C-alpha positions in Angstrom: 52.1 34.7 32.9 54.0 36.1 35.9 50.9 38.1 37.0 49.0 34.8 37.1 51.7 33.2 39.2 52.2 36.2 41.5 50.7 34.6 44.6 52.5 31.4 44.0 55.9 33.0 43.7 55.6 35.5 46.5 54.2 33.0 49.0 56.8 30.3 48.1 59.6 32.9 48.5 58.3 34.0 51.9 58.1 30.4 53.1 61.6 29.6 51.9 63.0 32.6 53.8 61.2 31.7 57.0 62.4 28.1 56.8 66.0 29.3 56.2 65.7 31.5 59.3 64.2 28.7 61.3 66.9 26.3 60.2 69.9 28.6 60.7 68.8 30.3 63.9 66.2 27.9 65.4 66.5 29.2 69.0 66.4 32.9 68.1 63.6 32.3 65.5 61.4 30.4 68.0 62.1 33.0 70.7 61.2 36.0 68.5 58.1 34.3 67.1 57.0 33.1 70.6 57.5 36.6 72.1 55.4 38.3 69.4 52.7 35.6 69.8 52.7 36.0 73.6 52.2 39.8 73.2 49.4 39.3 70.7 47.8 36.7 73.0 48.1 39.1 76.0 46.5 42.1 74.3 44.1 40.3 71.9 43.2 37.1 73.7 39.8 38.6 74.5 39.3 39.3 70.8 40.0 35.7 69.8 37.5 34.4 72.4 34.8 36.9 71.4 35.3 36.3 67.7 34.9 32.5 68.0 31.8 32.9 70.1 30.2 35.4 67.6 31.0 33.0 64.7 29.1 30.2 66.5 26.0 32.4 67.1 26.1 33.7 63.5 26.3 30.2 62.0 23.5 28.8 64.1 21.3 31.8 63.2 21.9 31.1 59.5 21.3 27.4 59.8 18.0 27.7 61.6 16.8 31.0 60.1 15.3 31.9 56.7 18.5 31.0 54.8 18.9 27.4 56.1 17.4 25.7 53.1 19.5 27.5 50.5 21.8 25.0 48.8 25.6 25.4 48.2 25.0 25.0 44.5 22.0 25.1 42.2 18.8 24.7 44.3 18.1 21.3 42.6 21.6 19.9 43.2 22.5 17.0 45.4 25.6 16.3 47.5 28.7 15.0 45.7 29.6 12.6 48.5 27.8 10.3 50.8 27.4 11.5 54.4 30.1 9.0 55.7 32.6 10.0 53.1 31.9 13.7 53.7 32.5 13.4 57.4 35.5 11.2 56.9 37.2 13.8 54.7 36.3 16.5 57.2 38.1 14.6 59.9 41.1 13.9 57.7 41.8 17.5 56.7 44.5 18.1 59.3 42.2 17.4 62.2 42.6 13.6 62.6 46.4 13.6 63.2 46.1 16.3 65.9 43.3 14.4 67.6 45.4 11.2 67.7 48.4 13.3 69.0 46.6 15.2 71.7 43.4 13.1 72.4 44.9 11.1 75.2 47.6 13.6 76.2 45.6 16.8 76.7 43.4 15.5 79.6 46.6 14.4 81.3 48.1 17.9 80.8 45.0 19.5 82.4 45.0 17.0 85.2 48.5 18.0 86.1 47.9 21.7 85.5 44.2 22.4 86.1 42.5 25.1 83.9 42.6 28.6 85.4 44.0 27.1 88.6 40.4 26.1 89.5 41.4 22.9 91.3 44.3 21.3 93.0 46.6 19.4 90.6 46.1 15.7 90.4 42.8 15.8 92.3 39.3 14.4 91.4 38.2 17.9 90.6 41.2 18.3 88.3 40.2 15.1 86.5 36.7 16.5 86.0 37.9 19.8 84.7 40.4 18.0 82.4 37.7 16.2 80.5 35.4 19.3 80.4 38.1 21.6 78.9 39.4 19.0 76.5 35.9 18.7 75.1 35.8 22.5 75.0 39.0 22.8 73.0 38.1 20.1 70.5 34.4 20.9 70.3 32.1 23.3 68.5 34.4 26.3 69.0 37.2 24.8 67.1 35.1 24.3 64.0 33.3 27.7 64.0 36.0 29.5 61.9 36.4 26.5 59.6 32.6 26.4 59.0 32.4 30.1 58.4 35.1 30.2 55.7 33.9 27.0 54.2 30.3 28.2 54.0 31.0 31.4 52.1 33.6 29.9 49.8 31.2 27.0 48.9 28.4 29.6 48.4 30.5 31.7 46.0 32.1 28.7 44.3 29.1 26.5 43.6 26.2 28.9 43.6 27.8 32.0 42.1 30.4 30.3 40.0 33.2 32.4 41.3 36.8 31.3 42.3 37.1 29.9 45.8 39.7 32.4 47.1 39.7 34.3 50.4 40.3 37.5 48.4 37.1 37.0 46.4 35.2 36.7 49.6 36.5 40.1 50.8 36.4 41.9 47.5 32.8 43.3 47.8 33.8 45.1 51.0 36.8 46.7 49.4 35.2 47.9 46.2 35.6 51.6 47.0 39.3 51.1 48.1 41.6 52.7 45.5 44.4 50.1 45.6 42.5 46.9 46.4 44.5 44.5 44.2 47.6 44.5 46.4 45.4 44.0 49.5 43.6 41.1 47.9 46.9 39.5 46.8 48.3 40.0 50.3 45.3 38.1 51.7 45.9 35.2 49.4 49.6 35.1 50.2 48.8 35.2 53.9 46.4 32.3 53.5 49.0 30.2 51.6 51.8 31.0 54.1 49.7 30.2 57.1 48.5 26.9 55.5 51.9 25.7 54.5 53.6 26.6 57.8 50.7 25.1 59.8 50.5 21.8 57.8 54.3 21.5 57.9 54.2 21.8 61.7 51.5 19.2 62.0 53.2 16.8 59.7 56.5 17.3 61.6 54.7 16.6 64.9 53.1 13.5 63.4 56.5 12.2 62.2 57.9 12.7 65.7 55.0 10.8 67.2 55.5 7.9 64.7 59.2 7.8 65.5 58.4 7.9 69.3 56.0 5.0 68.8 58.4 2.9 66.7 61.1 3.6 69.3 59.0 2.5 72.3 57.3 -0.4 70.6 59.9 -1.8 68.1 63.1 -0.3 69.5 63.7 1.7 66.3 66.3 4.5 67.1 64.9 8.0 67.1 67.5 9.4 64.6 67.3 11.9 61.9 67.5 9.1 59.3 64.5 7.3 60.8 62.5 10.5 60.6 63.6 11.1 57.0 62.5 7.5 56.1 59.1 8.1 57.6 58.7 11.4 55.7 59.9 9.8 52.5 57.4 6.9 52.8 54.7 9.4 53.5 55.7 11.5 50.4 55.5 8.4 48.2 52.0 7.5 49.4 50.9 11.1 49.2 52.1 11.4 45.6 50.1 8.3 44.6 47.0 9.6 46.4 47.4 13.1 44.8 47.8 11.6 41.4 44.6 9.5 41.8 42.6 12.7 42.6 40.2 13.9 45.2 37.4 11.5 44.5 39.6 8.4 44.8 42.8 9.1 46.8 41.6 11.4 49.7 38.1 9.9 49.8 39.4 6.2 50.0 42.1 7.0 52.6 39.7 9.1 54.7 37.1 6.3 54.8 39.9 3.9 55.9 41.1 6.3 58.6 37.7 6.8 60.2 37.0 3.1 60.0 40.2 2.2 61.9 39.6 5.0 64.4 36.1 3.7 65.2 37.5 0.2 65.6 40.1 1.4 68.1 37.6 3.4 70.0 35.2 0.5 70.2 37.9 -1.9 71.3 39.1 0.3 74.2 35.5 1.1 75.2 34.5 -2.6 75.4 37.7 -4.0 77.0 38.5 -1.0 79.3 36.6 0.5 82.3 33.4 0.9 80.2 31.3 2.4 83.0 34.0 4.9 84.0 34.5 6.0 80.4 30.8 6.5 79.8 30.3 8.3 83.1 33.3 10.5 82.2 31.8 11.3 78.8 28.3 12.1 80.2 29.8 14.2 83.0 32.2 15.9 80.7 29.5 16.8 78.2 27.2 18.1 81.0 30.0 20.3 82.3 30.9 21.4 78.7 27.4 22.3 77.6 26.3 23.6 81.0 29.3 26.0 81.2 29.6 26.7 77.5 29.1 30.4 77.5 31.2 30.9 80.6 34.1 28.9 79.2 33.8 30.6 75.8 34.0 34.1 77.1 36.0 33.9 80.4 39.4 35.5 80.8 40.2 35.1 84.5 42.3 38.1 85.6 43.5 36.3 88.8 45.0 33.4 86.8 48.7 34.1 86.5 49.7 30.6 85.5 49.7 31.3 81.7 47.3 28.4 81.2 44.9 30.5 79.1 47.5 31.7 76.6 49.1 28.2 76.4 45.8 26.4 75.6 42.6 28.2 74.8 44.0 31.3 73.1 46.6 29.2 71.4 43.9 26.9 70.0 41.7 29.7 68.8 44.6 31.4 67.1 45.5 28.1 65.5 42.0 27.5 64.1 41.7 31.1 62.8 45.1 30.9 61.1 44.1 27.5 59.6 40.6 28.6 58.6 41.5 29.4 54.9 42.9 25.9 54.4 40.4 23.8 56.2 37.5 26.1 55.2 38.5 25.9 51.5 38.8 22.1 51.7 35.4 21.8 53.5 33.9 24.0 50.8 35.3 21.8 48.0 33.7 18.6 49.3 30.3 20.2 50.4 28.7 21.0 47.1 25.0 20.3 47.0 24.3 20.5 50.7 21.9 23.0 52.3 23.3 25.6 54.6 21.5 23.9 57.5 23.0 20.5 56.6 26.5 22.1 56.2 26.4 23.9 59.6 25.0 21.0 61.5 27.4 18.5 59.8 30.5 20.6 60.3 29.8 21.9 63.8 28.3 18.8 65.4 29.6 15.6 63.9 33.4 16.1 64.0 33.3 17.7 67.5 31.1 14.8 68.7 33.6 12.3 67.3 36.5 14.2 68.9 34.7 14.2 72.3 34.1 10.5 72.1 37.8 9.9 71.2 38.9 12.0 74.1 36.4 10.4 76.5 37.7 6.9 75.6 41.4 7.5 75.3 41.7 10.3 77.9 39.2 8.7 80.2 41.1 5.4 80.1 44.3 7.2 80.8 42.8 9.1 83.8 41.4 5.8 85.2 44.9 4.3 85.1 46.5 7.3 86.6 44.0 7.8 89.4 44.0 4.1 90.3 47.8 3.8 90.2 47.7 1.3 87.3 50.3 3.2 85.2 52.1 6.5 85.6 50.8 8.1 82.4 50.8 11.7 83.6 54.5 11.6 84.1 54.9 9.9 80.7 53.0 12.7 79.0 54.9 15.4 80.9 58.2 13.8 79.8 57.2 13.4 76.1 53.7 14.2 74.7 54.4 12.3 71.5 54.9 9.0 73.4 51.9 9.3 75.8 49.5 7.2 73.6 52.0 4.4 73.4 52.6 4.5 77.2 48.9 3.9 77.5 49.1 0.9 75.1 52.1 -0.5 77.0 49.8 -1.1 80.0 47.1 -2.9 78.0 46.9 -6.5 76.6 47.7 -6.7 72.9 49.8 -3.5 73.1 51.8 -4.5 70.0 48.7 -4.8 67.8 47.2 -1.6 69.2 50.4 0.4 68.7 50.8 -1.0 65.1 47.3 0.0 64.2 47.7 3.5 65.7 51.0 4.0 63.9 49.4 3.1 60.6 46.4 5.4 61.5 48.7 8.3 62.2 50.6 7.7 59.0 47.4 7.6 56.9 46.1 10.7 58.6 49.4 12.5 57.7 49.0 11.4 54.1 45.4 12.7 53.9 46.5 15.9 55.7 49.3 16.5 53.2 47.2 15.6 50.3 44.3 17.9 51.2 46.7 20.7 52.1 48.6 20.6 48.9 45.4 20.4 46.9 44.1 23.5 48.6 47.4 25.4 48.4 47.6 24.6 44.7 44.1 25.9 44.3 44.9 29.1 46.2 47.9 29.7 43.9 46.0 28.8 40.7 43.3 31.5 41.0 40.9 29.3 42.8 40.8 26.5 40.2 38.7 23.5 41.2 41.3 21.3 39.4 44.7 22.8 40.0 47.5 21.3 37.9 49.3 18.2 39.2 52.7 19.9 39.0 51.6 22.6 41.5 50.2 20.0 43.9 53.4 18.0 43.7 55.7 21.1 44.0 53.9 22.2 47.2 54.2 18.6 48.5 58.0 18.7 47.9 58.3 22.1 49.6 56.2 21.0 52.6 58.3 17.8 53.0 61.5 19.8 52.7 60.3 22.3 55.3 59.5 19.4 57.7 62.7 17.6 57.5 64.8 20.8 57.6 63.1 22.0 60.8 63.1 18.6 62.4 66.9 18.5 61.8 67.3 22.0 63.2 64.7 21.6 66.1 62.8 24.5 64.6 59.3 23.2 64.5 58.2 25.2 67.6 59.3 28.4 66.0 57.4 27.7 62.8 54.3 26.8 64.8 54.5 30.1 66.6 55.2 32.1 63.4 52.2 30.5 61.7 49.8 31.8 64.4 50.9 35.4 63.8 48.4 35.7 60.9 45.5 34.8 63.2 44.8 38.4 64.1 44.4 39.8 60.6 42.4 36.8 59.5 40.0 37.2 62.5 39.3 40.7 61.1 38.9 39.2 57.6 36.3 36.7 59.0 34.2 39.5 60.3 34.3 41.1 56.9 33.3 37.7 55.4 30.2 37.6 57.7 29.0 40.9 56.3 29.6 39.8 52.7 27.8 36.5 53.3 24.7 38.2 54.8 24.5 40.6 51.8 24.9 37.7 49.3 22.3 35.5 51.1 19.8 38.4 51.2 20.2 39.1 47.5 20.0 35.4 46.7 16.8 35.0 48.7 15.3 38.1 47.1 16.1 36.7 43.6 14.4 33.4 44.4 11.3 35.3 45.6 11.3 37.3 42.4 11.5 34.2 40.3 8.5 32.8 42.3 6.7 36.1 41.8 7.1 36.0 38.0 6.3 32.3 37.8 3.1 33.0 39.7 2.0 35.6 37.2 2.7 38.6 39.5 1.1 37.2 42.6 3.3 37.9 45.7 4.3 34.4 47.0 6.9 33.1 49.4 8.6 34.9 52.2 6.8 37.0 54.8 4.3 39.8 53.9 6.9 42.5 53.9 9.2 40.6 51.5 6.3 39.8 49.2 5.2 43.4 49.2 8.8 44.6 48.5 9.3 42.5 45.4 6.0 43.3 43.9 6.7 45.5 40.9 3.1 46.8 40.5 2.0 50.2 41.6 -0.2 50.5 44.7 -3.2 51.3 42.5 -2.6 48.3 40.3 -2.2 46.0 43.3 -5.6 47.2 44.6 -7.3 46.7 41.2 -5.9 43.2 41.0 -7.2 42.3 44.5 -10.7 43.5 43.6 -10.8 41.3 40.5 -9.8 38.1 42.4 -12.9 36.0 43.4 -13.0 33.1 45.7 -14.7 30.2 43.9 -16.0 28.9 47.3 -18.1 32.0 47.6 -19.9 31.5 44.3 
């Protein structure tokens, strides 16, 4: 019994110890974690950039190569969810709340501090760079690690009927290692710790943003008890959603989230500076796509501002650290899709949605700032969490817009917590597709306790930095996963060709001429005899 709960008990103990340290010594904890993270970013920033770029190339080659039509499940299976519900759940797995939090604020940050010091602060060139690099940070690169982990877990889970754990994906590489069990358990523990600390940080930031919005719109005081009430309400709704299950709770709330987000985007696009926003989107996409390779692989040695470590390297470390959680959740909802559908859906649709959101909200904010309509840059510099509501304050119907956005952030928090606790419960229940309710609820209680403890002690920043320290080992794990996935796909394709070969009475079919020749089990002499016996009816 204890052996089965080993990952659960060890990971929970580590998290509790880290939270105690963050609560009792928040400044020292944040300083130590931040210092280690800065050192890792300095020495391995190049590795993060290169890794994400390699993941993108690898996934595109899979999608448009010989393995693209292989399904994540039996070859005759169909997707479990409609395309809209699938995309909605992708956006709600921890991604949506971050986009609402930073979608308007990040362009303003880059406008004030241009990337790599390539432009003068608060200049037209800075505005152009701000949109381009915001697209870059929320675009294809962000989803590459998620897609890679999700793809191999879905392949193993639904096509090979194996548990969806990170350790299972790495096990084939470690078969000759003498003491592989402790290593595999350590990987699962790392995945759980990174997921819980990351989602706790995201939920904590979301609670702070809701409190900032309520304070600026309704005059609700930004006190500890207000934050506790917000978190308590979120926990109640999350519990109901978790109890109703994946097919009802998360799916229904995710559809609602995306519907509200689309309405907000459409309203601001139609009532705002439409031409300016569309121009900004087109120009931003042109700069993003035209400079994609350069932005993905550039580490300017002359840039001493620290911008690279604060933004790009930080983002890539964040997505690598979160890849076990988001990837496992993506895998869970992607059964029945082909590899090509999976890669295109995960790496194109959410990034496109994010770029549209940034273009509308960030573009509107840049328009107001550059035309002296409202001082939004200073508002973001003062408090990132209240930046969105400062934008609404300068618009007609600000109360309605703020209320809808507050509700949107709240429901995104609920779906993030719901999906995270589901996946953590799965990770600590040997990869079960239906982890017990008590584990889901216990992780929900622990995550909520972490949030409120660190909010009270001002320790969120330290936990955020600490959660990124697992990015380096996980980046190495992801390269191991690539090797395993290639081997498994090659074996799977060969098995399908063998099946075709036997069904066609020993005639080599499918694949190219070399594959057909390889799977043919007849001797060379027998193959020649068979060819001589074959007659073409058209020649009779």
